[in-house]
C-alpha positions as CSV (number, residue, x, y, z in Angstrom):
1,X,-0.7,-154.1,72.7
2,X,2.9,-153.5,73.3
3,X,5.5,-155.3,71.1
4,X,6.9,-157.2,74.1
5,X,3.4,-158.4,75.0
6,X,2.7,-159.4,71.4
7,X,6.0,-161.4,71.3
8,X,5.1,-163.2,74.5
9,X,1.7,-164.1,73.2
10,X,3.1,-165.3,69.9
11,X,5.6,-167.6,71.8
12,X,2.8,-169.0,73.9
13,X,0.7,-169.5,70.9
14,X,3.6,-171.5,69.2
15,X,3.7,-173.8,72.2
16,X,0.0,-174.5,72.1
17,X,0.3,-175.0,68.3
18,X,3.1,-177.6,68.8
19,X,0.9,-179.4,71.3
20,X,-2.1,-179.4,69.1
21,X,-1.1,-182.4,67.0
22,X,-2.2,-185.8,68.6
23,X,1.1,-187.5,67.8
24,X,3.1,-184.7,69.5
25,X,0.8,-184.7,72.5
26,X,1.2,-188.5,72.8
27,X,5.0,-188.0,72.7
28,X,4.9,-185.5,75.5
29,X,2.8,-187.8,77.6
30,X,5.3,-190.6,76.9
31,X,8.1,-188.4,78.2
32,X,6.4,-187.5,81.5
33,X,7.9,-190.4,83.3
34,X,11.1,-191.1,81.4
35,X,13.3,-190.2,78.5
36,X,12.8,-192.0,75.2
37,X,15.0,-192.7,72.2
38,X,13.7,-191.7,68.7
39,X,13.8,-195.4,67.8
40,X,11.3,-196.1,70.6
41,X,8.9,-193.6,69.2
42,X,9.3,-195.1,65.7
43,X,8.5,-198.6,67.0
44,X,5.6,-197.6,69.2
45,X,4.0,-195.2,66.7
46,X,4.6,-197.2,63.5
47,X,5.7,-193.9,61.8
48,X,8.8,-193.6,59.8
49,X,12.0,-192.2,61.4
50,X,11.8,-188.8,59.5
51,X,8.2,-188.2,60.6
52,X,9.0,-188.9,64.3
53,X,12.1,-186.7,64.1
54,X,10.0,-183.8,62.6
55,X,7.5,-184.0,65.4
56,X,10.2,-184.0,68.0
57,X,12.0,-181.1,66.3
58,X,8.8,-179.1,66.5
59,X,8.5,-179.8,70.2
60,X,12.2,-178.9,70.7
61,X,11.9,-175.6,68.8
62,X,9.4,-174.4,71.4
63,X,11.4,-175.8,74.4
64,X,8.9,-178.5,75.4
65,X,11.6,-181.2,75.0
66,X,15.3,-181.3,74.9
67,X,17.6,-183.9,73.3
68,X,20.8,-185.8,74.2
69,X,22.8,-187.4,71.5
70,X,24.5,-190.7,72.6
71,X,26.4,-192.3,69.8
72,X,24.0,-193.0,67.0
73,X,20.9,-192.5,69.2
74,X,19.1,-189.4,70.2
75,X,17.2,-189.4,73.5
76,X,14.5,-186.9,74.3
77,X,13.2,-185.8,77.7
78,X,10.6,-183.3,78.9
79,X,12.1,-179.8,79.3
80,X,8.9,-177.9,80.1
81,X,7.8,-179.7,83.3
82,X,4.8,-177.4,83.6
83,X,3.2,-179.3,80.7
84,X,2.6,-182.1,83.2
85,X,0.3,-179.9,85.3
86,X,-1.6,-178.8,82.2
87,X,-2.2,-182.3,81.1
88,X,-3.2,-183.5,84.5
89,X,-5.6,-180.6,85.0
90,X,-7.3,-181.3,81.7
91,X,-7.6,-185.0,82.5
92,X,-9.2,-184.1,85.8
93,X,-11.7,-181.8,84.0
94,X,-12.6,-184.7,81.6
95,X,-11.9,-182.4,78.6
96,X,-10.1,-185.1,76.8
97,X,-12.6,-187.9,77.2
């Protein structure tokens, strides 16, 4: 395996690893239709602010989400739109039921 191919596969693996946590996958699904503030994730998940921020940071590191700071709030939106197709495909195949 060539070094460039290995790096590509490692990057792809990191994306799937980031998506492998149920909370992060839920966050991605929540971002499909609209952006969300960190505070909204905290309220909906009943997790503390630092835990929510850590999950979002992991998703940001692999370019699944991007953020926008507005005053004291940070809003997240889906950067990797292709994730929508993967989730939809898996729902159709009934893998997640």
